[in-house]
C-alpha positions as CSV (number, residue, x, y, z in Angstrom):
1,M,34.4,-43.8,215.1
2,A,32.1,-41.9,217.4
3,D,33.4,-38.5,216.4
4,R,33.1,-39.5,212.7
5,H,29.6,-40.7,213.0
6,P,27.8,-38.5,215.6
7,S,24.2,-39.2,216.6
8,S,21.8,-38.4,213.8
9,R,19.3,-37.0,216.4
10,S,20.6,-33.4,216.0
11,Y,20.5,-33.8,212.2
12,L,16.8,-35.0,212.2
13,V,15.7,-32.3,214.7
14,G,17.3,-29.6,212.5
15,A,15.9,-31.1,209.3
16,L,12.4,-31.2,210.8
17,L,12.6,-27.6,212.1
18,A,13.9,-26.2,208.8
19,R,11.5,-28.1,206.6
20,T,8.5,-27.3,208.8
21,G,9.4,-23.6,208.6
22,D,9.8,-24.0,204.8
23,E,6.4,-25.7,204.4
24,M,4.9,-23.0,206.6
25,A,6.6,-20.1,204.8
26,G,4.7,-20.5,201.5
27,P,1.1,-20.4,202.9
28,A,2.2,-17.7,205.4
29,L,3.5,-15.5,202.6
30,L,0.3,-16.1,200.6
31,L,-1.8,-15.1,203.6
32,A,0.4,-12.1,204.5
33,G,0.2,-10.9,200.9
34,L,-3.6,-11.0,200.9
35,A,-3.8,-9.4,204.4
36,L,-1.4,-6.5,203.7
37,T,-2.2,-5.7,200.1
38,G,-5.7,-7.1,199.5
39,S,-4.5,-8.4,196.2
40,A,-4.6,-12.1,195.3
41,T,-2.3,-11.4,192.3
42,V,0.4,-9.9,194.6
43,A,0.0,-12.8,197.0
44,S,0.3,-15.5,194.4
45,S,3.2,-13.7,192.7
46,L,5.0,-13.6,196.0
47,L,4.6,-17.3,196.5
48,A,5.8,-18.0,193.0
49,A,8.8,-15.7,193.4
50,V,10.1,-17.5,196.4
51,T,9.9,-20.9,194.7
52,V,10.8,-20.3,191.1
53,S,14.4,-19.3,191.7
54,A,15.2,-22.6,193.4
55,A,15.8,-24.0,189.9
56,I,18.8,-21.7,189.6
57,G,19.9,-21.7,193.2
58,G,20.0,-25.5,193.6
59,P,22.9,-26.4,191.3
60,V,25.0,-23.4,192.5
61,L,24.4,-24.0,196.2
62,G,25.2,-27.7,195.7
63,A,28.5,-26.8,194.0
64,L,29.4,-24.5,196.9
65,L,28.5,-27.2,199.5
66,D,30.6,-29.8,197.6
67,R,33.6,-27.4,197.5
68,S,33.4,-26.5,201.2
69,P,35.5,-28.4,203.8
70,R,32.8,-27.5,206.4
71,P,29.5,-27.7,204.4
72,G,27.5,-27.7,207.6
73,R,28.6,-24.1,208.3
74,L,27.8,-23.0,204.8
75,L,24.4,-24.7,205.2
76,A,23.9,-22.8,208.5
77,G,24.6,-19.5,206.8
78,A,22.2,-20.3,204.1
79,L,19.4,-21.1,206.6
80,V,20.0,-17.8,208.4
81,L,20.0,-15.8,205.2
82,Y,16.8,-17.6,204.0
83,A,15.1,-16.7,207.3
84,T,16.4,-13.1,207.0
85,G,15.1,-12.9,203.5
86,L,11.6,-13.9,204.6
87,A,11.7,-11.2,207.3
88,V,12.9,-8.6,204.8
89,A,10.2,-9.5,202.3
90,L,7.6,-9.2,205.0
91,G,9.0,-5.8,206.0
92,T,8.7,-4.4,202.5
93,L,5.3,-6.0,201.8
94,G,2.7,-3.2,201.5
95,R,5.2,-0.5,202.5
96,G,7.0,-0.1,199.2
97,P,6.9,-1.0,195.5
98,V,5.7,-4.6,194.9
99,A,8.7,-5.1,192.6
100,V,11.1,-4.7,195.5
101,T,9.2,-7.3,197.6
102,L,9.2,-9.7,194.7
103,L,12.9,-9.2,194.1
104,V,13.7,-9.9,197.7
105,A,11.6,-13.1,197.5
106,V,13.4,-14.3,194.3
107,V,16.8,-13.8,195.9
108,T,15.6,-15.5,199.1
109,G,14.3,-18.5,197.0
110,L,17.8,-19.1,195.6
111,L,18.6,-20.6,199.0
112,G,15.5,-22.8,199.2
113,P,17.3,-26.1,198.2
114,A,19.4,-25.8,201.3
115,L,16.4,-27.0,203.3
116,S,15.9,-30.1,201.3
117,G,18.6,-31.5,199.0
118,G,21.5,-29.6,200.6
119,W,20.6,-30.9,204.0
120,T,20.0,-34.5,202.9
121,A,23.3,-34.6,201.2
122,Q,25.0,-34.4,204.6
123,L,23.3,-37.5,206.0
124,P,26.0,-40.1,205.2
125,R,28.5,-38.2,207.5
126,T,26.2,-38.4,210.5
127,V,25.5,-42.1,210.7
128,P,27.5,-45.3,210.3
129,A,27.1,-46.9,206.8
130,G,25.1,-49.8,208.2
131,R,22.4,-47.5,209.6
132,L,22.1,-45.3,206.5
133,P,19.0,-47.1,205.1
134,R,17.0,-46.5,208.3
135,A,18.3,-43.0,208.7
136,N,17.4,-42.3,205.1
137,A,13.8,-43.3,205.7
138,L,13.6,-41.2,208.8
139,D,15.0,-38.2,206.9
140,A,12.3,-38.7,204.3
141,M,9.7,-38.7,207.1
142,T,10.7,-35.2,208.1
143,F,9.3,-34.0,204.7
144,G,6.0,-35.8,205.4
145,A,5.8,-34.4,208.9
146,A,6.7,-30.9,207.7
147,G,4.1,-31.1,204.9
148,L,1.5,-32.1,207.5
149,T,2.2,-29.6,210.2
150,G,3.7,-26.6,208.3
151,P,0.5,-25.4,206.5
152,A,-1.6,-26.1,209.6
153,L,0.8,-24.0,211.7
154,A,0.6,-21.2,209.1
155,G,-3.2,-21.2,209.2
156,G,-3.3,-21.4,213.0
157,A,-0.8,-18.7,213.6
158,A,-2.4,-16.4,211.0
159,E,-5.8,-16.9,212.6
160,A,-4.7,-16.4,216.1
161,L,-1.9,-13.8,215.8
162,G,-2.2,-12.4,212.3
163,A,-0.8,-13.4,208.9
164,P,2.5,-11.4,209.3
165,T,3.2,-13.2,212.5
166,A,2.9,-16.5,210.7
167,V,5.8,-15.4,208.4
168,V,7.9,-14.5,211.4
169,V,7.2,-17.9,213.0
170,S,8.3,-19.7,209.9
171,A,11.5,-17.6,209.7
172,V,12.2,-18.4,213.4
173,L,11.8,-22.1,212.8
174,I,14.2,-22.0,209.8
175,A,16.8,-20.0,211.8
176,A,16.4,-22.4,214.8
177,A,17.8,-25.2,212.6
178,A,21.1,-23.3,212.0
179,P,22.9,-24.6,215.1
180,A,22.2,-28.2,214.1
181,A,23.6,-27.5,210.6
182,W,26.6,-25.8,212.1
183,R,27.5,-28.9,214.1
184,L,27.4,-31.2,211.0
185,P,30.7,-33.1,210.6
186,P,33.3,-31.8,208.2
187,V,34.3,-33.5,205.0
188,S,36.6,-36.4,205.9
189,G,40.1,-36.6,204.6
190,P,42.9,-34.0,204.4
191,A,42.5,-30.9,202.4
192,P,44.0,-31.0,198.9
193,A,47.5,-29.7,198.8
194,P,48.6,-27.0,196.3
195,V,50.3,-28.4,193.2
196,S,52.8,-26.9,190.9
197,G,54.7,-27.8,187.7
198,P,53.9,-27.9,184.0
199,T,51.7,-31.1,184.4
200,A,49.9,-30.1,187.5
201,K,46.2,-29.7,187.5
202,P,44.5,-26.6,189.1
203,R,43.5,-26.9,192.7
204,A,39.9,-26.1,192.1
205,A,37.9,-25.8,188.9
206,P,35.9,-22.6,188.2
207,L,32.5,-22.7,189.8
208,T,30.8,-22.7,186.5
209,G,32.6,-25.8,185.4
210,F,31.9,-27.5,188.7
211,V,28.2,-26.8,188.3
212,T,28.3,-28.4,184.8
213,S,30.2,-31.4,186.1
214,G,27.4,-32.0,188.6
215,V,24.8,-32.0,185.9
216,R,26.9,-34.4,183.9
217,A,27.1,-36.7,186.9
218,I,23.3,-37.0,186.9
219,A,23.0,-37.4,183.1
220,G,25.9,-39.8,182.9
221,S,24.7,-42.2,185.6
222,R,21.8,-44.4,184.6
223,P,20.5,-45.0,188.1
224,L,20.7,-41.2,188.9
225,A,19.1,-40.3,185.6
226,R,16.3,-42.8,186.1
227,A,15.6,-41.6,189.7
228,T,15.6,-38.0,188.6
229,L,13.4,-38.5,185.6
230,T,10.8,-40.5,187.4
231,S,10.7,-38.1,190.4
232,V,10.3,-35.1,188.1
233,L,7.4,-36.7,186.2
234,S,5.8,-37.7,189.5
235,C,6.1,-34.2,190.9
236,S,4.5,-32.8,187.7
237,A,1.5,-35.0,188.3
238,Q,1.4,-33.9,192.0
239,G,1.5,-30.3,190.9
240,M,-1.6,-30.9,188.7
241,M,-3.3,-32.7,191.5
242,T,-2.7,-29.9,193.9
243,V,-4.4,-27.4,191.6
244,C,-7.3,-29.7,190.9
245,L,-8.2,-30.7,194.5
246,P,-9.8,-27.4,195.7
247,L,-12.1,-27.4,192.6
248,L,-12.9,-31.0,193.0
249,G,-13.6,-30.5,196.7
250,E,-16.0,-27.8,196.0
251,R,-17.9,-29.9,193.5
252,A,-17.8,-33.1,195.6
253,A,-18.4,-31.8,199.1
254,G,-19.6,-28.2,198.6
255,G,-16.4,-26.5,199.7
256,A,-12.9,-25.9,198.3
257,G,-11.5,-26.3,201.8
258,F,-12.3,-30.0,201.6
259,G,-10.0,-30.4,198.6
260,A,-7.3,-28.4,200.3
261,A,-7.6,-30.5,203.4
262,L,-6.9,-33.6,201.4
263,L,-3.3,-32.4,200.9
264,S,-2.8,-33.1,204.6
265,C,-4.4,-36.5,204.1
266,A,-1.7,-37.2,201.5
267,A,1.1,-36.0,203.8
268,L,-0.2,-38.2,206.6
269,S,-0.3,-41.3,204.5
270,A,3.2,-40.6,203.2
271,L,4.4,-40.2,206.7
272,L,2.8,-43.5,207.9
273,A,4.3,-45.3,204.9
274,N,7.8,-44.0,205.6
275,A,7.3,-44.9,209.3
276,V,6.8,-48.5,208.3
277,L,9.7,-48.3,205.9
278,A,12.0,-47.0,208.6
279,R,11.3,-50.1,210.7
280,H,11.9,-52.4,207.7
281,P,14.4,-50.5,205.5
282,H,15.4,-53.5,203.4
283,A,11.9,-54.7,202.7
284,V,11.7,-53.4,199.1
285,A,14.7,-52.4,196.9
286,P,14.8,-48.7,196.1
287,D,15.0,-49.4,192.3
288,T,11.7,-51.4,192.5
289,V,10.0,-48.5,194.4
290,L,11.1,-46.1,191.7
291,W,8.8,-47.7,189.1
292,A,6.1,-49.1,191.3
293,A,5.3,-45.9,193.1
294,P,4.4,-43.8,190.0
295,L,2.3,-46.7,188.8
296,L,0.3,-46.7,192.0
297,Q,0.1,-42.9,191.8
298,A,-1.3,-43.0,188.3
299,A,-4.0,-45.5,189.4
300,A,-4.9,-43.3,192.3
301,L,-5.2,-40.2,190.2
302,A,-7.4,-42.1,187.7
303,L,-9.6,-43.1,190.6
304,A,-9.8,-39.5,191.8
305,A,-11.0,-38.5,188.3
306,T,-14.2,-40.6,188.8
307,G,-15.4,-38.0,191.3
308,G,-17.2,-38.4,194.6
309,P,-15.8,-37.5,198.1
310,V,-15.0,-41.1,199.1
311,A,-13.1,-41.7,195.9
312,L,-11.2,-38.5,196.4
313,V,-10.2,-39.4,200.0
314,V,-9.1,-42.9,199.0
315,A,-7.2,-41.7,195.9
316,V,-5.3,-38.9,197.7
317,A,-4.4,-41.3,200.5
318,V,-3.0,-43.8,198.0
319,V,-1.0,-41.0,196.3
320,G,0.6,-40.3,199.7
321,L,1.3,-44.0,200.2
322,A,3.2,-43.9,196.9
323,E,4.8,-40.5,197.4
324,G,6.5,-41.3,200.8
325,P,8.4,-44.5,199.8
326,Q,9.3,-42.9,196.4
327,L,11.0,-40.1,198.2
328,T,12.9,-42.5,200.4
329,A,13.9,-44.6,197.4
330,L,15.1,-41.5,195.6
331,F,17.3,-40.5,198.5
332,A,18.7,-44.0,198.7
333,V,19.7,-44.1,195.0
334,R,21.3,-40.7,195.3
335,H,23.3,-41.7,198.4
336,R,24.4,-44.9,196.7
337,E,25.3,-43.5,193.3
338,A,26.4,-39.9,193.7
339,P,30.2,-39.3,193.6
340,E,31.3,-38.1,197.0
341,R,32.7,-34.8,195.7
342,L,29.4,-34.0,193.9
343,R,27.0,-35.4,196.4
344,A,25.4,-32.1,197.5
345,Q,25.1,-30.9,193.9
346,V,23.4,-34.1,192.8
347,F,20.8,-33.6,195.6
348,T,20.2,-29.9,195.1
349,T,20.1,-30.1,191.3
350,G,17.6,-33.0,191.6
351,T,15.5,-30.9,194.1
352,S,15.5,-28.0,191.7
353,L,14.3,-30.2,188.8
354,K,11.5,-31.6,191.0
355,I,10.4,-28.1,192.0
356,T,10.4,-27.1,188.4
357,G,8.4,-30.2,187.4
358,F,5.8,-29.3,190.1
359,A,5.5,-25.8,188.9
360,V,5.1,-26.8,185.3
361,G,2.4,-29.3,186.3
362,A,0.6,-26.7,188.3
363,A,0.8,-24.2,185.4
364,V,-0.5,-26.7,182.9
365,A,-3.3,-27.8,185.2
366,G,-4.7,-24.3,185.7
367,P,-6.4,-23.8,182.3
368,L,-7.5,-27.5,182.2
369,A,-8.9,-27.5,185.8
370,D,-11.0,-24.4,185.1
371,R,-13.0,-26.2,182.4
372,F,-12.6,-29.9,183.2
373,P,-10.9,-30.8,186.5
374,H,-11.6,-34.5,186.1
375,G,-9.9,-34.4,182.7
376,A,-6.9,-32.6,184.3
377,L,-6.6,-35.4,186.8
378,L,-6.6,-38.0,183.9
379,V,-3.8,-36.0,182.3
380,A,-1.9,-36.1,185.6
381,A,-2.5,-39.9,185.8
382,G,-1.0,-40.2,182.3
383,I,2.1,-38.2,183.2
384,A,2.6,-40.3,186.3
385,A,2.2,-43.4,184.2
386,L,4.9,-42.1,181.8
387,A,7.4,-42.5,184.7
388,V,7.2,-46.3,184.4
389,P,8.4,-46.7,180.8
390,A,10.8,-43.8,181.4
391,C,12.2,-45.7,184.4
392,F,12.9,-48.8,182.4
393,A,14.2,-46.9,179.4
394,V,17.2,-45.8,181.4
395,R,17.4,-49.1,183.4
396,P,21.0,-50.0,184.4
397,G,22.5,-52.7,182.2
398,G,22.3,-55.9,184.2
399,G,23.3,-56.7,187.8
400,P,22.9,-54.6,190.9
401,A,23.9,-51.0,191.0
402,R,27.4,-50.3,192.2
403,P,28.1,-48.8,195.6
404,T,28.9,-45.2,196.1
405,T,32.2,-44.2,194.4
406,H,34.6,-41.5,195.2
407,A,35.5,-39.2,192.3
């Protein structure tokens, strides 16, 4: 059993390195774009380009991981290519047409889900089944730790060594996680044998059909659909909050930097909440967290809309307290409900939808925040609150959810 369930330490170290590099990459690209081109439009376009393509790359990458007998090696390759893409984008920035740099960023962003959902999908093969709840909480903590340290590292490296160096450091961190991904265990069980005869089924379905089957797996499972829908709505509210905080910080404390610093406050409270959850992984059922967390998030966003620096700090901290356990619960439901042969695709597709929800929320908040940031926060609170009835609308029909099944 030891070879089947290796220590999860290498997994967690690799996840922390990759996700810290990813959280660092966005701010570093933004700062490098400003430094090398002097254009805020180019800088923001570069950041958007490296994130928007994740909606396409997630399902395809998940399908490839699910079809691979050694998904860890495919994951390692994706990490190296992602890091290389960041370096190439930096090399073309300010030295050639902007369109070329944006194209490189879009192609690089296709591999972004490898650092989140693609990695988490491999967790059940690294720990015994009885230790999965605690390992799941620790895995979610890597997101909080990365969200806390990544932007700070980007700012510190840019200030001390220059913005381009910050991009290089982020790429190095992502590439440094590749050996841990390479050592992830293979898919258990023998490889499928070729079949023949008039009634035989094909050995492997076309990739396009396989991608579609993964989407159907989410839509056809009430627990997965519920978890995905609530997480997308919550991420939309978080995207709106992210846009509003600098403006609110400027009004409440005289500086936009105060609002931006509050994002670290949210990451810290999410990290602390998941640390407690890791010590008591069975304290609250994941299905309960799925509806309770967005309710708490909605109340906190409504509090933030009242204005005032104290209200903002408390509200953002409460948002983090809800966000951390919600991510852990989301992972737990996916691990429990996803068919084994579609596990990676369920994770990467869900990640892509969350990123899209965040982007839509941020886009909607922009025009609202320019005129009435407090009103934008109230809209965000309403969107978060919608996750509660949405959660119960797709509630499983009686009894506890079934354990993970093998398709």
